[in-house]
N, C-alpha and C positions, 0 to 999 in steps of 0.2 A: 609216902612220897609228898603228900600235901604238907605234913608237919615238917619235913626236912626243908622244903622250900621256905616255909615261914621262919624256921630257925636260921637259915642262911640269910634271909632278909634282915632279921634282927641283928645278926652279926655284922652285916654290911653297914647298917645304919649306925651301930655302935662304933664301928671303925671310923666312919666319916665324922661322927660327933667328936671322937677322940682326936682326929686330925685337926678339926676346927679349933678345939681347945688348945692344941699345940701352937697353932698359928696365932691365936689370941694371946698366948703366953709369951710370945717372942718379946724380948727386951727391947725397948725403944732406945734410940741413941741418947746418951747422956752427956756427950762432949759437945763443945761449940767452937767452930772456927769463925772468927770475925776479924774485921779490919777495914781499911780504907784504901781507895785508889788515891795516891798522893802525888803532888808535884811541888818541889821545894818545901816539903814538909806539910803542905796544906791539902786537904781533901779536894778532889776534882768534882765539881758539880756536873751532873748529867741529867738526861731525861729518865724519869723513873721507868724501869723495865726495858729501856732501850738498849742498853749495853749490859752484857752479862759475862760472868766467868763460868768456866766448866771445871768440875772436879772429877778426876779419874783416879780409880784405885786399882793398882795392879794385883795380880795373884788370884783373880776370880775368873771363872769360866766365861761369864757374861760381863764384858767390860763396857758397861753402859754409863755414860757420864751423867753427872748431876748438874743441872743448871743452877747457878747462884746469881740472882739478880742484884744489881747495884741500885741503891735508892738515890733520890734527888741530891743528897748531900755527899755522895761518893762513898757511902758505907755499905758493907755487905755482911751477911751472917748466915750460917748454916749449922744445923744440928747433925752431928756425925758420930760414928763409932770411933774409938781410938784406932789410929793406924796411920799409914803414910800415903799421901795423896799427891797427885800432880795437878797443879792449878794453871789453867790457860785461859786466855780471852776467847770469846766466841762472838762472831757477828761484828758489826761495824762499831767504831769507837772514835772519839775526837782526839785521839793521841796516836803517835807513831807506833805501828805494830812491831817494829824492830826493837822497841824498848821493853817488850814483855815476852820473853821466851818462856818456856815451861818452868814453873817454879815448884820445887818439891817441898811439901809441907808435912811435918810430922805432928799429928793431932794427939794431944794428951790432956784431957780435961778441957778447960777453957783456954784456947790458943788464939793469940792475936797476931796477925801478920798484915803489915801494910805493904802495898804493891806500888812501887814508884813507876811513874810513866812520864813521857814527854809530850804534852799537848801540842797541837799545831799552833794554836794561839791561846792566850790567856786574857781575861778581862781584869782591869785594875781600876781602883779609885772610883768604884761605882757608887752613886747616890741617887735617891729618888725622892721627889717632893710633889705635893699636890697643891694647886691653887684654883679654887672653884672646881670646875669640871675638867681642868687641864692637868695632866700628869706629865712631869718633867723628869728626864733621866740624864745623868752625866756619867761618863766613864771613859776609859782609854783601852785600846787594844794593842797588845804586844805580841809580835811574831816570835815564835820559839823555834820552829822548824824552818830553816832558810828557804826551802823550795816550796813552801806552802803559800797559797794566795787566799784572800778572803773571798768567799763566794756570796755569803749573805750575812746581814746583821739584822736582828729582829728584837723588838720590845714586846714582852708578853705580860698581860694583865689578867688576873683571874680572881675568883672568890675562894679558891682552895690553895693550900700551900703546895700542892702538886700541880704547879702551873709550868707548862713547857710546850714544845712543838706538838706534842700529842694531845694536850688538853689545855685549853685556854678559853676565855670569854672575849678577849680582845687582843689583837696583834697588829703591829705596824712594822714596816721595814724601813731601813735607812737607804737612801740613794747611794749606790756604790761610788758615785763620783765624789761624795762628801767624806769618804772614809780615808783618814790619814792615820797611819799606824804610829803609835807612840805619842799621839797628840790628844788633848782633851776633846771629846766628842759629846754631842748633846742630841737628844730626841725629845719631841713633845707630841702629845696626842690628846684629843678630846674624848673623855670617857663616855660610852653609851649610857643611857638612862639606867639600864639594868645593873651597871656598876656604880655610877655616880650617886645613886640613892643609898648605897651601903655606907656603913661606918668606916670600913677599911677595905683595902684590896691587897692582893699579893702580886709582887712585880719581880721580874728578872729580865736580863738581857742575854741573848744567845748569839754566838758567832760561829758560822759554818765555814770550814775549810773546803777548798776544791778537792782535797784528798780524802774526804770523809763524808759519810751520809748522816752523821750525828753532830749536833751542835755542842760546843763547849759553853756552859752557862755561868753566869754570875750566881752567887748565893741568892736564894729567894728572900725578899724583904717584905715586911708588912708596912704598908703606907696608910696612915690615918687620913681620912677624907674630911674636909671642912664642912 
């Protein structure tokens, strides 16, 4: 009886080890789905990790979506098995939700898909300069969705290229009374010592619509400091 118990224990252990090897030998995804969120052919800049896509794959008992995060330049990428997926937005976004219904994507090898959207507002003609410890920003705001209103406009400065509403070293807002859509706008700020002593900083502007909780951003630019 004692030997039988030992024999069964050895068999159980061998079975578990065999199952572990099977799990370890599962083949990893070899295909890639990548692309950009675009408006008028250009990537839409967002807050890193703030807006994401979800991928659904039909035909499985457990239909659990995969989150695909969008980087600060509007690009996304995911490693997948070949198959057909449904791509949808999840959470808040600085564009009209009516413009992104479910998109069906067939992944075979390296697959590139750009997703067109309609932002509430876009930033145009942005430029940034530094004079002494003063940082100057020039830009214009264009309304795209007719019923959208500007809620906030902010200038972000940081020591990382990942500078936005979620991570920044310095931030100032524009007085709403000074916002004229379609017209040249300017903002200036005095950099704190923690930034003014650097060789360069990263800068971008964000505009927030009253219809969204996420800012639409200008591209991040590096500004050399004097």
